[in-house]
C-alpha positions in Angstrom: 71.4 97.0 144.4 70.5 98.3 148.1 66.7 98.6 146.8 66.4 95.2 146.0 67.4 94.0 149.0 65.6 96.3 150.4 62.5 95.0 148.4 64.1 91.2 149.6 64.3 91.9 153.6 60.5 93.9 153.7 59.0 90.9 151.6 60.9 88.2 153.7 59.6 90.2 157.2 56.4 91.0 155.4 56.0 87.0 154.8 57.7 86.2 158.7 54.6 88.4 160.0 52.2 86.8 158.2 52.8 83.7 159.2 53.3 84.7 163.0 49.6 86.6 162.8 48.5 83.5 161.2 50.0 80.8 164.3 48.4 83.5 166.5 45.7 83.4 165.4 45.1 79.1 165.0 46.0 79.9 169.1 43.3 79.7 171.5 41.5 77.9 174.2 39.7 74.9 173.1 36.1 73.8 174.9 34.3 70.8 173.5 31.4 68.4 174.1 30.4 65.4 172.2 27.5 63.5 172.5 28.7 59.3 171.7 26.6 56.6 170.9 22.9 57.5 171.5 20.7 54.6 171.9 17.4 54.1 173.3 16.6 52.7 177.0 14.9 49.4 177.2 11.9 51.0 177.8 12.4 53.0 174.8 11.5 56.3 176.0 14.7 57.7 177.1 18.7 57.8 175.7 21.8 56.8 176.3 24.7 58.4 175.5 28.3 58.5 176.5 29.2 62.3 177.2 33.0 63.8 176.5 34.4 66.7 178.0 37.5 67.9 176.8 39.2 71.1 177.4 42.8 71.9 175.7 44.4 75.1 174.4 46.1 74.8 170.8 48.0 76.2 168.4 50.0 76.0 164.9 48.6 75.5 161.5 47.7 71.6 161.5 46.1 71.9 157.9 47.1 68.2 156.8 48.8 67.7 153.3 49.9 71.3 153.8 51.8 72.3 156.8 52.8 70.8 160.0 50.8 69.1 162.9 49.1 71.7 165.3 49.9 71.2 169.2 47.3 70.5 171.3 48.0 70.6 175.6 44.9 68.7 176.9 44.2 70.3 180.2 41.1 68.0 180.8 39.5 65.0 179.3 36.2 63.0 181.0 33.7 60.8 179.6 30.4 59.0 181.4 27.3 57.5 181.0 24.2 59.7 180.9 20.8 59.1 180.3 18.4 61.7 178.6 14.6 62.0 178.8 13.6 63.3 175.8 10.2 64.6 177.5 11.4 66.6 180.6 14.7 67.1 179.0 16.6 65.6 182.5 19.7 64.6 181.9 21.2 61.9 184.6 24.7 60.6 185.1 24.7 57.4 185.6 28.8 56.2 185.8 31.7 59.0 185.7 34.7 57.2 184.2 38.5 58.2 185.5 40.1 61.3 183.9 41.6 59.8 180.2 44.9 58.8 179.1 45.1 62.1 177.0 44.5 64.4 180.2 47.9 66.4 180.9 49.6 65.4 177.6 50.5 67.3 174.6 49.3 65.6 171.3 50.7 66.5 168.1 47.3 66.5 165.8 45.7 68.1 162.9 42.8 70.3 162.9 39.7 68.7 163.0 40.9 65.8 165.0 43.1 67.8 167.3 41.8 65.9 170.6 41.6 62.3 168.6 38.6 60.8 168.0 37.4 58.0 170.1 35.5 54.8 168.8 31.9 54.5 171.1 29.3 51.2 171.3 26.7 50.6 173.6 24.0 48.2 173.6 21.8 46.0 175.7 23.2 42.8 176.5 21.6 40.0 178.6 20.0 39.8 182.1 18.8 43.4 181.4 22.8 44.5 181.4 23.9 47.2 179.5 27.4 46.9 177.6 29.5 49.9 176.8 32.7 50.0 174.9 35.3 53.1 174.6 38.1 53.2 172.5 40.7 55.9 172.2 43.9 56.0 170.2 46.3 58.4 171.4 49.0 59.7 168.6 52.5 59.4 169.5 55.5 58.3 167.8 56.7 55.4 166.6 53.7 53.6 167.5 50.1 55.0 168.4 49.2 53.9 171.7 45.3 52.8 172.3 43.4 52.8 175.5 40.0 51.7 176.7 36.7 51.0 178.6 34.7 48.0 178.2 32.1 46.3 180.4 31.2 42.7 177.8 28.5 40.3 179.4 29.9 37.1 179.9 28.2 33.7 179.0 30.0 31.3 181.0 30.3 33.4 184.4 26.7 34.8 183.8 28.2 38.8 184.6 29.5 41.3 183.0 33.6 41.2 182.1 33.8 44.8 183.5 37.2 47.6 182.7 36.0 50.3 185.0 39.4 52.0 184.3 41.7 52.5 181.3 43.6 49.9 179.8 45.5 49.1 177.2 44.6 46.0 176.8 42.4 45.7 173.5 38.9 46.6 173.3 36.5 45.0 171.1 34.3 47.7 169.1 32.3 45.8 166.1 29.0 46.5 165.2 26.0 48.5 163.9 24.5 50.6 167.3 21.4 49.1 166.9 19.5 50.0 170.0 19.6 53.1 168.3 16.7 52.1 166.0 14.1 52.6 168.0 10.3 51.4 166.5 9.1 55.0 165.6 12.7 56.6 165.6 16.7 56.2 164.9 19.1 58.4 166.9 21.8 60.2 165.5 24.8 62.3 166.7 26.1 64.3 163.9 29.5 66.0 164.2 30.4 69.0 165.2 33.9 71.2 165.4 36.5 68.5 166.0 34.5 65.8 165.0 33.0 66.2 168.4 29.5 65.1 168.1 27.1 68.4 168.9 23.8 67.1 169.2 21.4 63.8 169.7 19.0 63.9 167.0 15.4 61.8 166.4 14.7 60.9 163.0 11.0 59.6 162.4 11.4 56.4 160.5 8.1 57.4 158.5 8.1 60.7 158.3 12.0 61.2 157.8 11.7 64.5 160.3 14.0 65.0 162.2 13.9 66.1 165.8 16.6 67.3 168.4 16.6 65.9 172.0 19.7 67.5 173.7 22.1 70.3 171.5 25.5 71.3 172.7 27.1 74.4 173.2 28.8 73.8 169.2 25.6 72.7 168.0 23.7 75.2 164.9 20.4 74.2 164.7 20.3 76.0 161.6 21.6 74.1 158.5 21.5 76.6 155.5 23.6 74.3 153.1 21.7 71.0 153.7 25.2 69.4 155.3 23.2 68.2 158.3 20.5 67.0 155.9 22.8 65.2 153.9 25.1 63.9 156.5 21.7 62.1 158.0 20.8 60.6 154.5 24.2 58.8 154.1 24.6 57.9 157.5 21.0 56.5 158.7 21.2 52.9 159.7 17.5 52.2 160.2 17.0 50.3 156.6 20.5 48.1 157.5 19.0 47.6 161.1 15.6 46.6 159.9 16.8 43.9 157.2 19.1 42.5 160.2 16.3 42.3 162.9 14.1 40.3 160.1 17.1 37.9 159.7 17.8 37.0 162.7 13.9 36.7 163.5 13.5 34.0 160.3 16.5 32.6 161.7 15.0 31.4 164.4 11.4 30.4 164.1 13.5 28.3 161.3 15.7 26.8 163.5 13.0 26.1 166.2 10.5 24.7 163.7 12.9 22.2 162.5 14.2 21.3 166.1 10.7 20.4 166.9 9.8 18.2 163.6 12.7 16.1 165.6 15.9 17.2 163.5 19.4 17.3 165.3 21.3 20.1 165.6 23.4 19.8 162.6 20.4 18.9 160.5 17.9 21.7 161.4 21.0 24.4 160.5 21.0 22.6 157.2 17.6 23.2 156.7 17.2 26.5 158.2 20.2 27.4 155.5 17.6 26.3 152.2 15.0 28.0 154.1 17.3 31.7 154.8 18.5 31.1 150.8 14.8 30.7 150.0 13.7 33.9 152.1 16.3 35.9 150.0 18.3 36.4 153.5 21.8 34.3 152.2 22.4 33.9 148.3 21.5 31.1 146.5 23.9 27.8 146.0 23.7 26.6 142.0 21.7 23.0 142.3 22.0 20.0 140.1 18.6 18.0 139.8 19.0 14.3 137.4 16.1 13.2 135.3 16.1 9.6 133.6 16.1 10.0 129.8 16.3 7.5 127.0 19.5 8.5 126.1 22.1 11.6 126.0 21.8 14.5 123.3 24.2 14.0 120.3 27.1 16.0 120.8 26.9 16.3 124.4 29.2 15.7 127.1 28.2 11.7 128.2 30.3 10.8 131.4 30.3 7.0 132.1 30.6 6.8 136.3 31.3 3.2 137.6 29.5 2.4 140.8 33.0 2.3 142.6 33.7 5.8 141.5 30.4 6.7 142.9 30.9 4.9 146.1 33.8 6.6 146.7 32.1 9.9 147.6 34.2 12.3 145.2 30.5 13.5 143.5 28.4 14.0 146.6 26.3 16.2 144.9 25.8 13.9 141.8 25.3 10.8 144.1 22.4 12.4 146.2 20.7 13.9 142.5 21.0 10.1 141.6 19.1 9.0 144.7 16.0 11.3 143.9 15.7 12.1 140.5 13.3 15.0 139.9 15.2 16.7 143.1 17.4 19.9 143.2 20.2 19.1 145.4 22.9 21.7 146.2 25.6 21.7 143.6 29.4 21.1 144.9 32.6 22.9 144.4 35.3 21.2 143.1 35.4 17.5 142.9 38.3 15.6 144.5 40.3 13.6 142.8 40.5 9.8 143.1 43.7 7.6 142.1 42.0 4.6 140.6 39.4 7.2 137.8 39.1 9.9 135.6 35.7 11.6 135.6 36.6 14.3 138.2 39.4 15.9 136.1 36.8 16.0 133.0 33.6 17.5 135.5 36.1 20.1 136.9 36.7 21.3 133.3 33.5 21.3 132.5 32.7 23.4 135.6 34.7 26.0 134.2 32.3 26.5 131.1 28.4 28.2 131.5 27.4 24.4 131.0 23.7 24.4 131.9 24.0 20.7 131.9 25.3 17.5 131.2 24.4 13.3 131.0 25.4 10.5 133.0 26.0 7.1 132.8 25.2 4.8 135.7 24.4 1.4 136.1 22.8 1.3 132.4 20.6 3.7 133.0 21.2 8.0 131.4 20.4 10.4 133.4 20.2 14.2 132.0 22.0 16.8 135.2 20.5 20.2 135.1 22.4 22.7 136.6 20.4 26.0 138.0 22.7 29.0 138.7 21.5 31.7 141.0 
């Protein structure tokens, strides 16, 4: 019996010692530098980015799903706007923000994001402005706190609406880092320890070759497992940005062309929508085309439409098609019911099928109505 108790005591002590050693091994001083949201300057030769420098200490296991969170104390946490000249390696500090709300606080978080993951956006605005947004979430209970700094161009006041200090007001962050994609290369910032971006890379759009423009202390230039190469392939936005720029250019050119024809704003936008569909930018709508025929095909639906029902406006696409036989018009959705007529219900039921044509009789004439679906 004594040996058994001794065995359990030694086993328990060994396990406790192992846990203590593991915790001690996971304790230490952390120093992190991250390079966020790199974009090309307006001249396309220099790089703008937000640098984050954090110092703290942490302890505890912090393995998500397997252990409680780790504990981290933030000694310092600073963000700054910087500009890099890749030709010379010179870095300028354009703006320093005050200490972040994390500084001087304890955090209970998991390994891999000990000091939380900020969201950062930079983009060129109107009148030569640079717009920025930084949002930082502080994990607290019962609900996380959010802070941000932001400058956004205001079209009414023609100036930047700027929050130079950290605020709890909502910080708007959306869209691609479109200005990261230049004429020849795309800027990317792969994650390092605790997801702090460890470098700024330039990926050649023609060859795919990658060169390092700026490397932090945690950046490992070697990539034996190909992890960075896979990350770059998965996170490249160059194709999406090129498509967006083409769409935007085609939209502006089409709108200018139709306005030059003397169309009103609403008419021009409708014409632009058709152009964008034809170019493949927008999904195409089903169309309806009317064609005069001698009679309807045997056994096919023939809808008699009285003049009053058509004049009521419940069939806007049929009305347009009958007014211009042979011309494809945009197909409407479900038809509105009219208390004095029953054709809306009949046509709505037909539209639930894969029917490609039906026939209508209007003012004594029969028309074949052809539906083309994209």
